[in-house]
C-alpha positions as CSV (number, residue, x, y, z in Angstrom):
1,M,108.3,118.1,55.9
2,M,108.2,119.4,59.5
3,K,108.1,116.7,62.2
4,T,105.6,117.2,65.0
5,M,106.9,117.3,68.5
6,D,106.1,114.2,70.6
7,I,104.5,115.1,73.9
8,K,106.0,113.1,76.8
9,P,103.6,112.2,79.6
10,I,104.3,113.7,83.1
11,L,104.2,110.7,85.4
12,A,104.6,112.6,88.7
13,I,105.1,116.1,90.1
14,I,107.2,116.7,93.3
15,T,107.0,120.1,94.9
16,M,107.6,122.2,98.0
17,H,104.8,124.6,96.9
18,K,101.5,122.8,96.9
19,D,99.6,126.0,96.6
20,K,101.2,126.8,93.3
21,V,100.8,123.5,91.6
22,N,97.8,122.0,89.8
23,A,98.7,118.4,89.1
24,G,96.1,117.9,86.3
25,G,95.9,114.2,86.9
26,A,99.5,113.4,87.6
27,P,100.3,112.2,91.1
28,L,101.5,115.1,93.3
29,F,104.1,114.6,96.0
30,I,104.6,117.4,98.6
31,T,108.0,117.8,100.2
32,E,109.2,120.1,103.0
33,N,112.7,121.0,101.7
34,K,115.0,120.8,98.7
35,E,116.8,117.6,100.0
36,E,113.5,115.7,100.3
37,L,112.4,117.1,96.9
38,Q,115.5,115.6,95.3
39,T,115.4,112.3,97.2
40,V,111.7,111.7,96.3
41,A,112.3,112.7,92.6
42,F,115.3,110.5,92.1
43,K,113.6,107.5,93.7
44,L,110.6,107.9,91.5
45,E,112.9,108.3,88.5
46,K,114.3,104.9,89.1
47,I,111.0,103.2,90.1
48,L,109.2,104.6,87.0
49,D,112.2,104.1,84.6
50,A,111.8,107.8,83.6
51,M,113.7,111.1,83.8
52,A,113.5,113.7,86.6
53,H,113.6,117.3,85.5
54,D,114.2,120.2,87.9
55,L,112.1,123.3,87.1
56,E,114.3,125.3,89.5
57,N,111.4,126.7,91.4
58,G,111.0,124.1,94.1
59,T,109.3,121.7,91.7
60,M,110.5,118.7,89.8
61,I,108.6,116.6,87.3
62,I,109.1,112.9,86.2
63,V,108.7,112.4,82.5
64,K,108.7,109.2,80.5
65,H,111.1,109.5,77.5
């Protein structure tokens, strides 16, 4: 029997490109450069006890696993 994939909730979106992101209900954090993007993402990762994932397009997401 095939197991269905569990959908993990996106807890936050961090981006340098606010015009390209529709948060869809997740909190959206806008940063000015890559260093700030990574700093905010990794702090949220620890605070929310979740995982940061770099989409490699100037956007990172925080996902609860």
